[in-house]
MIKOLRO-779667 format. One record per residue (C-alpha): residue in one letter; x, z, y. Coordinates in steps of 0.25 Angstrom, whole numbers, plus 5000, padded with zeros to 4 digits. Example, Ala and Ser with C-alpha at 12.3 -4.5 7.8 and 13.67 -1.06 7.14 Angstrom:
REM residues 2
<node r="A" px="5049" pz="5031" py="4982"/>
<node r="S" px="5055" pz="5029" py="4996"/>
//
This chain:
REM residues 181
<node r="M" px="5000" pz="5000" py="5000"/>
<node r="S" px="5006" pz="4996" py="5014"/>
<node r="R" px="5005" pz="5007" py="5024"/>
<node r="S" px="5006" pz="4997" py="5035"/>
<node r="S" px="4991" pz="4993" py="5036"/>
<node r="M" px="4986" pz="4988" py="5050"/>
<node r="A" px="4981" pz="5001" py="5054"/>
<node r="G" px="4994" pz="5008" py="5050"/>
<node r="I" px="4989" pz="5015" py="5038"/>
<node r="P" px="4983" pz="5009" py="5026"/>
<node r="E" px="4968" pz="5008" py="5026"/>
<node r="S" px="4967" pz="5017" py="5014"/>
<node r="L" px="4973" pz="5028" py="5022"/>
<node r="S" px="4966" pz="5026" py="5035"/>
<node r="N" px="4953" pz="5032" py="5033"/>
<node r="A" px="4953" pz="5036" py="5018"/>
<node r="P" px="4959" pz="5048" py="5011"/>
<node r="P" px="4971" pz="5046" py="5003"/>
<node r="G" px="4969" pz="5039" py="4990"/>
<node r="A" px="4956" pz="5032" py="4995"/>
<node r="G" px="4958" pz="5017" py="4992"/>
<node r="R" px="4972" pz="5018" py="4988"/>
<node r="G" px="4971" pz="5020" py="4973"/>
<node r="E" px="4981" pz="5030" py="4967"/>
<node r="M" px="4991" pz="5030" py="4979"/>
<node r="K" px="4997" pz="5044" py="4981"/>
<node r="E" px="4994" pz="5050" py="4995"/>
<node r="S" px="5008" pz="5052" py="5001"/>
<node r="I" px="5014" pz="5059" py="5014"/>
<node r="L" px="5015" pz="5045" py="5020"/>
<node r="D" px="5000" pz="5042" py="5018"/>
<node r="V" px="4997" pz="5055" py="5026"/>
<node r="L" px="5008" pz="5052" py="5036"/>
<node r="L" px="5002" pz="5038" py="5038"/>
<node r="Y" px="4988" pz="5043" py="5040"/>
<node r="L" px="4993" pz="5053" py="5050"/>
<node r="F" px="5001" pz="5043" py="5057"/>
<node r="E" px="4989" pz="5033" py="5058"/>
<node r="H" px="4978" pz="5043" py="5061"/>
<node r="Y" px="4985" pz="5054" py="5070"/>
<node r="F" px="4999" pz="5050" py="5075"/>
<node r="T" px="4995" pz="5036" py="5082"/>
<node r="E" px="4993" pz="5034" py="5097"/>
<node r="D" px="4978" pz="5035" py="5095"/>
<node r="A" px="4978" pz="5047" py="5087"/>
<node r="D" px="4974" pz="5061" py="5093"/>
<node r="P" px="4988" pz="5067" py="5096"/>
<node r="V" px="4982" pz="5081" py="5097"/>
<node r="R" px="4981" pz="5085" py="5082"/>
<node r="D" px="4987" pz="5097" py="5075"/>
<node r="R" px="4993" pz="5097" py="5061"/>
<node r="D" px="4980" pz="5104" py="5056"/>
<node r="S" px="4971" pz="5093" py="5061"/>
<node r="L" px="4980" pz="5082" py="5056"/>
<node r="Q" px="4980" pz="5089" py="5042"/>
<node r="S" px="4965" pz="5091" py="5042"/>
<node r="G" px="4964" pz="5076" py="5046"/>
<node r="L" px="4973" pz="5072" py="5034"/>
<node r="L" px="4965" pz="5081" py="5024"/>
<node r="Q" px="4952" pz="5075" py="5029"/>
<node r="A" px="4958" pz="5061" py="5027"/>
<node r="G" px="4961" pz="5065" py="5012"/>
<node r="F" px="4976" pz="5068" py="5012"/>
<node r="S" px="4980" pz="5079" py="5004"/>
<node r="P" px="4985" pz="5092" py="5010"/>
<node r="A" px="4998" pz="5091" py="5003"/>
<node r="E" px="5001" pz="5077" py="5008"/>
<node r="T" px="4996" pz="5081" py="5022"/>
<node r="S" px="5006" pz="5093" py="5022"/>
<node r="K" px="5017" pz="5084" py="5017"/>
<node r="A" px="5014" pz="5074" py="5028"/>
<node r="F" px="5015" pz="5084" py="5039"/>
<node r="D" px="5028" pz="5090" py="5033"/>
<node r="W" px="5033" pz="5075" py="5034"/>
<node r="L" px="5029" pz="5074" py="5049"/>
<node r="D" px="5035" pz="5088" py="5052"/>
<node r="A" px="5048" pz="5084" py="5046"/>
<node r="L" px="5048" pz="5071" py="5054"/>
<node r="A" px="5045" pz="5079" py="5067"/>
<node r="A" px="5056" pz="5088" py="5064"/>
<node r="Q" px="5066" pz="5077" py="5064"/>
<node r="R" px="5063" pz="5071" py="5078"/>
<node r="P" px="5076" pz="5067" py="5084"/>
<node r="S" px="5083" pz="5076" py="5094"/>
<node r="D" px="5087" pz="5070" py="5108"/>
<node r="S" px="5100" pz="5065" py="5102"/>
<node r="P" px="5102" pz="5050" py="5103"/>
<node r="A" px="5098" pz="5042" py="5091"/>
<node r="R" px="5110" pz="5037" py="5083"/>
<node r="A" px="5111" pz="5022" py="5086"/>
<node r="D" px="5118" pz="5018" py="5073"/>
<node r="G" px="5116" pz="5027" py="5061"/>
<node r="P" px="5125" pz="5027" py="5049"/>
<node r="T" px="5121" pz="5018" py="5038"/>
<node r="R" px="5110" pz="5025" py="5030"/>
<node r="L" px="5113" pz="5027" py="5015"/>
<node r="Y" px="5101" pz="5031" py="5008"/>
<node r="S" px="5100" pz="5041" py="4996"/>
<node r="S" px="5095" pz="5037" py="4983"/>
<node r="R" px="5082" pz="5045" py="4986"/>
<node r="E" px="5080" pz="5037" py="4999"/>
<node r="E" px="5083" pz="5024" py="4992"/>
<node r="A" px="5073" pz="5027" py="4982"/>
<node r="K" px="5062" pz="5030" py="4992"/>
<node r="L" px="5066" pz="5020" py="5003"/>
<node r="D" px="5068" pz="5006" py="4997"/>
<node r="V" px="5078" pz="4995" py="5002"/>
<node r="E" px="5067" pz="4990" py="5011"/>
<node r="C" px="5064" pz="5003" py="5017"/>
<node r="R" px="5079" pz="5006" py="5019"/>
<node r="G" px="5081" pz="4992" py="5025"/>
<node r="F" px="5070" pz="4994" py="5035"/>
<node r="L" px="5076" pz="5007" py="5040"/>
<node r="M" px="5089" pz="5000" py="5042"/>
<node r="F" px="5082" pz="4989" py="5049"/>
<node r="L" px="5075" pz="4999" py="5058"/>
<node r="E" px="5088" pz="5006" py="5061"/>
<node r="Q" px="5096" pz="4993" py="5064"/>
<node r="H" px="5085" pz="4989" py="5074"/>
<node r="G" px="5084" pz="5002" py="5081"/>
<node r="V" px="5071" pz="5006" py="5077"/>
<node r="I" px="5076" pz="5019" py="5071"/>
<node r="D" px="5090" pz="5025" py="5072"/>
<node r="A" px="5097" pz="5032" py="5061"/>
<node r="D" px="5091" pz="5046" py="5064"/>
<node r="R" px="5077" pz="5039" py="5063"/>
<node r="R" px="5081" pz="5032" py="5051"/>
<node r="E" px="5085" pz="5045" py="5044"/>
<node r="L" px="5071" pz="5051" py="5049"/>
<node r="V" px="5064" pz="5040" py="5043"/>
<node r="V" px="5071" pz="5041" py="5030"/>
<node r="D" px="5069" pz="5056" py="5030"/>
<node r="R" px="5054" pz="5055" py="5032"/>
<node r="A" px="5053" pz="5043" py="5022"/>
<node r="M" px="5060" pz="5052" py="5011"/>
<node r="A" px="5050" pz="5063" py="5015"/>
<node r="L" px="5038" pz="5055" py="5010"/>
<node r="D" px="5032" pz="5058" py="4996"/>
<node r="Q" px="5034" pz="5044" py="4991"/>
<node r="D" px="5045" pz="5040" py="4981"/>
<node r="E" px="5047" pz="5027" py="4989"/>
<node r="L" px="5043" pz="5021" py="5002"/>
<node r="D" px="5040" pz="5007" py="5005"/>
<node r="L" px="5043" pz="5000" py="5018"/>
<node r="D" px="5029" pz="5002" py="5024"/>
<node r="D" px="5030" pz="5017" py="5021"/>
<node r="L" px="5044" pz="5018" py="5028"/>
<node r="K" px="5039" pz="5010" py="5040"/>
<node r="W" px="5028" pz="5021" py="5041"/>
<node r="V" px="5039" pz="5032" py="5040"/>
<node r="V" px="5047" pz="5025" py="5051"/>
<node r="L" px="5035" pz="5024" py="5060"/>
<node r="M" px="5031" pz="5038" py="5058"/>
<node r="V" px="5046" pz="5043" py="5061"/>
<node r="L" px="5047" pz="5034" py="5074"/>
<node r="F" px="5033" pz="5039" py="5078"/>
<node r="N" px="5039" pz="5053" py="5078"/>
<node r="Q" px="5052" pz="5050" py="5085"/>
<node r="P" px="5052" pz="5051" py="5100"/>
<node r="G" px="5058" pz="5039" py="5107"/>
<node r="S" px="5054" pz="5030" py="5095"/>
<node r="E" px="5042" pz="5023" py="5101"/>
<node r="A" px="5048" pz="5009" py="5102"/>
<node r="A" px="5053" pz="5010" py="5087"/>
<node r="Y" px="5039" pz="5016" py="5083"/>
<node r="A" px="5032" pz="5004" py="5090"/>
<node r="W" px="5041" pz="4994" py="5083"/>
<node r="M" px="5040" pz="5001" py="5069"/>
<node r="E" px="5025" pz="5001" py="5071"/>
<node r="T" px="5025" pz="4986" py="5072"/>
<node r="Q" px="5033" pz="4985" py="5060"/>
<node r="M" px="5022" pz="4992" py="5052"/>
<node r="F" px="5014" pz="4979" py="5051"/>
<node r="I" px="5024" pz="4969" py="5048"/>
<node r="D" px="5032" pz="4966" py="5036"/>
<node r="E" px="5046" pz="4963" py="5042"/>
<node r="P" px="5052" pz="4971" py="5053"/>
<node r="E" px="5054" pz="4964" py="5066"/>
<node r="T" px="5067" pz="4966" py="5074"/>
<node r="V" px="5067" pz="4977" py="5085"/>
<node r="H" px="5069" pz="4971" py="5099"/>
//
């Protein structure tokens, strides 16, 4: 199932509880995060929501308390890793992936991260944050669409990443990445 439908979230997740219309697909942290991102973290969402009301909304949408809690832990860890005011590293060292990371992020995913870094969409610090948040998901492996969502959520959370976020948002709906200008 592609996570990059025109509305940003698969139709099966937009209004239906997890599992509805999706066969035997397992509910995951990423499903909860995508639902939150689409329904609560976009420009048109009500920004005055506390964690309890968000959690209540997720439970009403049919997500399990366990997955909801894991998604909030994922978001808390992302927020805790916001960069300080130190300047971003322009050129990070070549990234060597561990065998665990290689198993979760296939060649296409790793190549996409390299592409983003080489074109200035992310720096080495944000690349590490993306890898960290991707590894924190409860999936054995991520496809490129899943990774793009992780990148988008990381950029959304990073001050000063508005242009990169806007560019990445456009990439969610095309098959091949465009050159950054």
